[in-house]
Structures are given as structure tokens and as C-alpha cells.
N, C-alpha and C positions, 0 to 999 in steps of 0.2 A: 149595590153593584150596578155600574153602567155598562150596558152592552151595546155595541154598534154592530149593525147587521147591513152589509152592502149587497144589493142585488146586482146580478151581472148586467152589464151594459150591452145594449145591442151593438152589432158590427157597425163600424163607421164605414160609409161608402160614398163614393163621389162618382158622378157620371159627367165627364167633361171630355172635350176634344183635345187632341195633341196640338200644340201651338203651331207646329209645322204641317199640319193637315191642310189639304186642299181637296178639290173635287176629285182628284185622281188617286188620293191616298186614303187609307182606312185609319180610324182613330187609334191612337197609341194605346196598346193593351195596358189595362190597369196593373200596377205593381202591388203585391201583397206580401206580408210577412206575419209571423206569429211568434209570441214568446210565452213562456210559463214560468211560474215560480218553482223552486226545487221542493217546496213544501205544499204546493197547491196543485190540484189536478185540473183546474180551470185554464182554458187557453183563450187568450184575447187576440182577436185578429183585426187588422186594419187595412183598409184599401184606400189609396189616395193617389192623387195626380200631383206631380211636381209642382204645378202652377196654382192650383186652387185646392181648398180643403173646406168642405162643409159638413162637418160632423153633426150628426143628429144628437139632440140633447139626451144626456143619460138619466136614467131613473135612479134616484138616491133614496134609500129608506133608512130611517133612524128609529130604532126601537129601544125605549128606555124602561128598564126594569127597576129603577130607583123608586118609582111610585109605589111599588109593592112593599118596599121597607118602610116608607112613610105611612102607608095604610096600616101595617102591622104596629108601628109605634104609636099611631093614633089610637088604635084599638087598646093598646096597653095603657096608655094614659087615661083613657076613659074609664078603664076598669080599676085603676089605681084608687085607693081610698083617700090619698092625700096628694097635694100638688107639690111639685118640685120645680124650682127652688121655692123657698118659703116666700110669701108675698111681702112687699115693701123692702125687700133686701134683708130682712131680719135673718140672723143665724138660726139654723135649725137646732131644735131641742130633742134630746133622746132620753127616754125613760127605760132603764134596764133593771133587771133583778133576777135572782135565782131562787127557785123554790125546791124544797125537799118534801115529798109527800110520803106519809106513813099511815098505818091503820088507824091510829088514835089521834093524830095531830099533823099539821103541816107547818113548816118553817119557811118563811120568805126572807131573803136577804136583799137589801137595796142600799146603794151608796148615795149619800147626800152631799152636795158640793159645798165647798167653803164659801164664806161671805167676805166681801171686800167693801171698804168705804173709801170714797174719793178724798183726796187731799187738795189743799189750796194750790199746791204746785202742779196739779194735774195728774200726779201719780195716784196709785191705790194702795191702800194698806189693809192687811188681813185683819178682819174684825172677829171672825169666828171660824174655827177650824171645821172641816167637814167631819162626818161620822158615818157609821154603818147602822142602818135601821134594821132590827130583827123583829119580825112579826110572827107571833104564835097564834094559831087558831085550832081549837078543838074539833075532832071529828063529829059529824052529825049524822052519819050513815056511811054506807059503802061508797067510797070515792066522793064524799060530800063533807063539806066543812062549814062550821058556824062562824062566819066572819064577824057576826054582830058581838061575839064574845072574844074577839081577838085582843091579845095583849102585846104591847110594844116595848122594846128595850133598845136604847141607843148606845152602841159601842164607840167610845172614844178612841182616838189613835193610840193611846197607851194600852187600852184594854185589847185592841186588835193586836198589839205587839205581843201581849201576854198569850193570846190564843195562837198566834204563829209559832211562838216558841214552846208551846205545850207539847210534852212528849206523850208516848202511847199510854203509860200508866200514871200520868200526872193529872191533878185536878186543879181547878181554880174557882173562884167565886167573886162575884162583882155585886155591890150594893148601891142602889140608886134611890134618892129621895127627890122627886121632881120639884118639890116646894121647899128645898133647903134654902135657908135664909129668908124665908117668908113666913107670914103669920100661920100658914097651914103646915109648917114644917112638922114631919113626923106622922102625918095623917095618911100619907100614901108611902108604901114601902115595896120596893122591888128588889128581888134577889135572883140572880142568874148564877146557877151552879153548872159547871161542866165536869163531869165525873166520868172516869173511864169504865169500859166494859170489864167484867171480871177476867176475860181472856185477853184483854188489851187490844181488841180488834176494832175498837171504836169508842165514841163517848156518848153519853146521855146529856142532853140539853135540857135543864129543868128550870122553868121560870115560875117563880111564885110572886103573886101580887096581892098586897093587902091594902084595901082602900076603905078607910073608915068614913070617908065622906059619902061613899055609895053603899056602905055596909056590904062590901063584896070581898071575898077571898077566893082567889083563883089560883090553881096550880096546873101547869101544862108541861108535859114531858114528851120528848121525841128522841128516839135513838138515831145517832149519826154514825155511819160506818167510817171505816178508815178511809176508803176511797172518797166518800162524800166530804169528809173532813179535809182531805187533801185538796179537793177542788175549792173549798172555802178559803183555805189557807193561801192557795195560789192567787185567787181573786183578791184576797186581803193585801197580799205582798205587792201585787201590781197597782192597786188603787191608793195605797198609803201615801205616796209622795203628792198625789193630786188632792187628797184630803188636807194635806199641809198647806196647799196652794203653791207649791214649789214649781209646778208646771208653768204657772203664770209668770213667775220671775224668770224661768228658763226661756220662755218665749219672747220675753222683752229684752234679753241680752242682745246687743249689737256689737259688731267687731270693733268699732271705733269708741265704745263705751266700757270696754272690759276693765279698763284701768280704774274706773270709778267703782265697780264691783257693787257691794251691798253696804255702802257706806251712808246710806240716807239716814240711818239711825245710829247716832254716835255711841250708843251703849253697847253695840256689838264690837267695838274696837276697830273695825274696818281693817285698814292696812297699817295700823299702829304697830302691831307686832312685827310685821315684816320690815318696817322702816327703821327699826332699831339698829 
């Protein structure tokens, strides 16, 4: 905020003789008047002679409080752990997640972005859909968790849709083999079961991992209440179009290119249906 403060100026005074004065006459008496603003109590008075006016210089004071704002901003910037904007004009990156802590385990949910590959035309093509990474870690004490024993499970967009549509007393099961199609196929088995509470007030998330390569068999279970499950489903519904990469396509649409639509790949048919 910039504040201007004016100090009252001294009265202007002039000591001159009347032009018609002579040795037998006295100086013309000075003429004075005053005026004041309707909203101000200060009165400014002037004395002047019609022939000459020699006002004394007024004192003017300028007080700026904007420096206080910059001082506070500088202190805030110095205390901030990261710089803004990012250096070299790079776009900022954000890492988010949601955790549910319980007495025997913790569940952390993190979205992972889709991947694109550049084409010779300068456009980009989706090469891999995004997913949601679930991380389970068993408890190691009171409010302590052993992250060295964590197990992960990646939910595809279809599996996310299954969870979103899951009702209070319904269950589902997902099976993953990270080495499917490779020489180690069948040596690592992951099973995620989502089963309802007996009273229908929530679901158990049970992750079982069998790893023959490490001779390891781990089972982690965590109860998720109805409210917590609602939060997860709301986040899943919001992030799902972004995992499909549709946000990138939507952001690339321009008004003068709407007629071209999504016809880059002829297998989609494009506008063939509508041109019949």
C-alpha cells in the first residue's frame, strides 16, 4: 500500500509597497483570505499583493509504506524451501498422494501419469495409460510402519472402474503377475482382494504377495471405512480421464481445428459415420 502524507505548508506572505504609494501615503494594506475543505479541518491562508507574489517554498513529505510489503515478501521467500517459479522456465512438478493409517498397516494411494511418444508429424501419441499405485506397509509399532517391507499394487483404469462401481456388500479380486510373458512368469504372484465388512460399513483391502525369487510370502490387510472408501472413489473418478491422457487432447483443441477432431488415426473412423 502506498501512502502519501502532506505536511501543512507555511503561510505565504509578501511585504511590498502599494504602486501608488509616495512619501505622503502609507503602504497599501495586505489583502488576505482563507478557504477550507468540507472534509478537512485545516485552513490555508494566503497574503499577497496584486503586483508581486513571492511565496516561500513549501515543505513536501512523501512516506512510502510499500517497502514494508517487500520486506515481508523477501522474508517469506527466504524461508520458502523451494524457489518459484522453477529455474530455466521448466514447468513445475507436483507429487501428491493420500494415506490411510490404521493400527496394523498403512495404505498410500498415488496417481501415476500416462506416457506419450512423439510422432514425426510433431504430434504426440499415448504409449502407456496412467495408473494408481497402492502401497501397503505393515505396522512396526505404535504409529510406526516398516516401509522396508512395503508391497505395491498398480491399479489399471479398468480396475479403478471396478472399485468405483463396487457396492457396499460387494467384493472384487485382482490378480497380477509382474513377469507375465517373460521367463520369470509365475514366480511372483500378487492378489488384491476387496471384501466388505459384515455390516456393510466398509471394506477390507487384503494384499497377498508370493515371491518365489526371494522366497517371500507377505499378506497385509487394512480396513477401509465407508467414508474413507468414498474419498478414494471420488479421487479415482476425478483422476480417471487424466490417466487416459484425454486432458492432453482436450487442451490441444483449437476452435479452428474442431472439424479435424480425432481423425489422426483412421481406425477410429473419425467423421466417416457422420458423413454418411
